C-alpha beads as a LAMMPS data file, in Angstrom:
LAMMPS data file: protein, C-alpha beads

131 atoms
130 bonds

1 atom types
1 bond types

-500.0 500.0 xlo xhi
-500.0 500.0 ylo yhi
-500.0 500.0 zlo zhi

Masses

1 110.0

Atoms # bond

1 1 1 -291.138 39.207 369.950
2 1 1 -287.514 40.698 370.107
3 1 1 -286.630 43.897 371.657
4 1 1 -286.300 47.186 368.382
5 1 1 -283.085 48.456 369.146
6 1 1 -281.771 51.472 367.019
7 1 1 -278.412 53.167 368.344
8 1 1 -276.817 56.583 368.425
9 1 1 -275.000 57.406 365.236
10 1 1 -271.925 58.485 366.702
11 1 1 -269.865 62.266 365.312
12 1 1 -266.184 61.632 367.647
13 1 1 -265.265 65.180 366.827
14 1 1 -268.364 65.739 369.166
15 1 1 -267.140 63.150 371.997
16 1 1 -266.604 66.326 374.168
17 1 1 -270.756 66.737 374.844
18 1 1 -271.981 63.605 374.983
19 1 1 -268.850 61.591 376.706
20 1 1 -269.488 63.611 380.036
21 1 1 -272.883 61.950 380.113
22 1 1 -271.874 58.742 380.379
23 1 1 -272.775 57.228 377.001
24 1 1 -271.633 54.443 376.135
25 1 1 -272.377 54.180 372.290
26 1 1 -272.256 50.284 371.276
27 1 1 -275.225 50.383 374.347
28 1 1 -276.854 53.343 374.250
29 1 1 -280.210 54.426 372.257
30 1 1 -283.500 54.364 371.350
31 1 1 -285.447 51.204 372.856
32 1 1 -288.998 49.982 372.054
33 1 1 -290.225 46.425 373.704
34 1 1 -292.655 43.860 372.807
35 1 1 -294.620 44.939 375.439
36 1 1 -295.058 48.424 374.319
37 1 1 -292.935 50.884 376.125
38 1 1 -290.658 53.742 374.024
39 1 1 -287.345 54.702 376.011
40 1 1 -283.879 56.150 374.971
41 1 1 -280.630 55.505 376.970
42 1 1 -278.394 58.236 377.321
43 1 1 -275.238 57.663 379.377
44 1 1 -276.387 58.370 383.338
45 1 1 -280.039 59.668 381.657
46 1 1 -282.896 58.296 380.793
47 1 1 -286.396 58.886 378.938
48 1 1 -289.289 56.308 378.987
49 1 1 -293.313 55.970 378.059
50 1 1 -295.833 53.573 376.421
51 1 1 -296.224 53.828 372.247
52 1 1 -299.737 54.611 373.256
53 1 1 -297.930 58.045 374.141
54 1 1 -296.454 58.682 371.301
55 1 1 -298.010 61.360 368.680
56 1 1 -296.134 60.896 366.166
57 1 1 -292.358 61.580 364.459
58 1 1 -290.815 63.277 361.701
59 1 1 -286.881 63.437 360.825
60 1 1 -285.101 66.238 361.155
61 1 1 -281.645 67.422 359.079
62 1 1 -278.558 69.477 359.107
63 1 1 -277.851 71.221 363.194
64 1 1 -276.010 73.559 364.296
65 1 1 -272.989 71.847 365.591
66 1 1 -273.559 73.247 369.636
67 1 1 -277.316 72.244 369.819
68 1 1 -276.701 68.958 367.912
69 1 1 -274.792 67.017 370.712
70 1 1 -275.130 66.514 373.876
71 1 1 -277.960 65.850 376.072
72 1 1 -280.159 69.816 376.842
73 1 1 -283.661 71.015 376.981
74 1 1 -284.996 73.134 374.316
75 1 1 -284.540 77.316 374.803
76 1 1 -287.397 77.151 372.715
77 1 1 -290.338 74.837 374.380
78 1 1 -290.078 71.984 376.711
79 1 1 -288.654 69.631 374.249
80 1 1 -285.655 67.220 375.020
81 1 1 -282.241 66.353 373.174
82 1 1 -280.089 63.220 373.414
83 1 1 -277.971 64.281 370.245
84 1 1 -275.017 62.238 369.270
85 1 1 -273.788 64.265 365.607
86 1 1 -274.861 67.004 363.242
87 1 1 -276.363 65.072 360.904
88 1 1 -279.830 64.373 361.665
89 1 1 -282.524 62.776 363.903
90 1 1 -286.049 61.989 364.719
91 1 1 -288.382 64.282 366.766
92 1 1 -290.585 62.305 368.665
93 1 1 -293.893 64.099 369.736
94 1 1 -295.545 62.985 373.298
95 1 1 -299.733 63.239 373.755
96 1 1 -298.253 64.146 377.360
97 1 1 -294.861 65.488 378.719
98 1 1 -292.567 62.543 379.958
99 1 1 -290.085 63.613 382.462
100 1 1 -286.358 63.020 382.938
101 1 1 -283.486 64.158 384.619
102 1 1 -283.999 67.485 383.179
103 1 1 -287.462 68.311 383.559
104 1 1 -289.595 66.838 386.120
105 1 1 -292.605 68.966 384.635
106 1 1 -291.915 66.975 381.664
107 1 1 -290.931 67.647 377.662
108 1 1 -293.541 67.121 374.971
109 1 1 -290.856 65.741 372.618
110 1 1 -287.872 64.950 371.875
111 1 1 -285.365 64.563 369.326
112 1 1 -282.646 61.498 369.157
113 1 1 -279.951 61.634 366.499
114 1 1 -279.989 57.719 365.741
115 1 1 -278.495 55.920 363.136
116 1 1 -281.560 54.007 361.176
117 1 1 -284.100 57.855 360.848
118 1 1 -286.339 56.486 357.928
119 1 1 -286.286 53.094 360.706
120 1 1 -287.267 54.429 364.153
121 1 1 -289.557 57.100 362.013
122 1 1 -291.364 54.023 360.463
123 1 1 -291.391 52.088 363.473
124 1 1 -293.534 54.561 365.267
125 1 1 -295.563 54.325 362.567
126 1 1 -294.931 57.824 361.298
127 1 1 -293.482 58.598 357.349
128 1 1 -290.584 58.522 356.706
129 1 1 -288.268 61.817 355.522
130 1 1 -290.619 64.342 354.013
131 1 1 -287.663 65.837 352.099

Bonds

1 1 1 2
2 1 2 3
3 1 3 4
4 1 4 5
5 1 5 6
6 1 6 7
7 1 7 8
8 1 8 9
9 1 9 10
10 1 10 11
11 1 11 12
12 1 12 13
13 1 13 14
14 1 14 15
15 1 15 16
16 1 16 17
17 1 17 18
18 1 18 19
19 1 19 20
20 1 20 21
21 1 21 22
22 1 22 23
23 1 23 24
24 1 24 25
25 1 25 26
26 1 26 27
27 1 27 28
28 1 28 29
29 1 29 30
30 1 30 31
31 1 31 32
32 1 32 33
33 1 33 34
34 1 34 35
35 1 35 36
36 1 36 37
37 1 37 38
38 1 38 39
39 1 39 40
40 1 40 41
41 1 41 42
42 1 42 43
43 1 43 44
44 1 44 45
45 1 45 46
46 1 46 47
47 1 47 48
48 1 48 49
49 1 49 50
50 1 50 51
51 1 51 52
52 1 52 53
53 1 53 54
54 1 54 55
55 1 55 56
56 1 56 57
57 1 57 58
58 1 58 59
59 1 59 60
60 1 60 61
61 1 61 62
62 1 62 63
63 1 63 64
64 1 64 65
65 1 65 66
66 1 66 67
67 1 67 68
68 1 68 69
69 1 69 70
70 1 70 71
71 1 71 72
72 1 72 73
73 1 73 74
74 1 74 75
75 1 75 76
76 1 76 77
77 1 77 78
78 1 78 79
79 1 79 80
80 1 80 81
81 1 81 82
82 1 82 83
83 1 83 84
84 1 84 85
85 1 85 86
86 1 86 87
87 1 87 88
88 1 88 89
89 1 89 90
90 1 90 91
91 1 91 92
92 1 92 93
93 1 93 94
94 1 94 95
95 1 95 96
96 1 96 97
97 1 97 98
98 1 98 99
99 1 99 100
100 1 100 101
101 1 101 102
102 1 102 103
103 1 103 104
104 1 104 105
105 1 105 106
106 1 106 107
107 1 107 108
108 1 108 109
109 1 109 110
110 1 110 111
111 1 111 112
112 1 112 113
113 1 113 114
114 1 114 115
115 1 115 116
116 1 116 117
117 1 117 118
118 1 118 119
119 1 119 120
120 1 120 121
121 1 121 122
122 1 122 123
123 1 123 124
124 1 124 125
125 1 125 126
126 1 126 127
127 1 127 128
128 1 128 129
129 1 129 130
130 1 130 131
């Protein structure tokens, strides 16, 4: 069984926010391996956890441009965003916090702005866009 790969949906107008992280649009994105690993590669940043640690996923849309692009921690909670566009993303929730270079104590969720929002959400076993 091959690895499922979900590349980021790229908005080149926001490149100034994601280029500094070394993002490579043709190679970076979300991977789900046959052995059950969920991983996100965003340039030199990476987040990885077993699929069994995923507690659900849902689609979010219509971000403000200044919160949509780049790698950043949430100002509200311990969430993480790997953003490349303002149109939409998938928020993936974890049972146990997953550490990253931006927060060693871990994140309870990550939002990824992949090109196939519905496909990733369905692959993670959650319903598609409720709206």
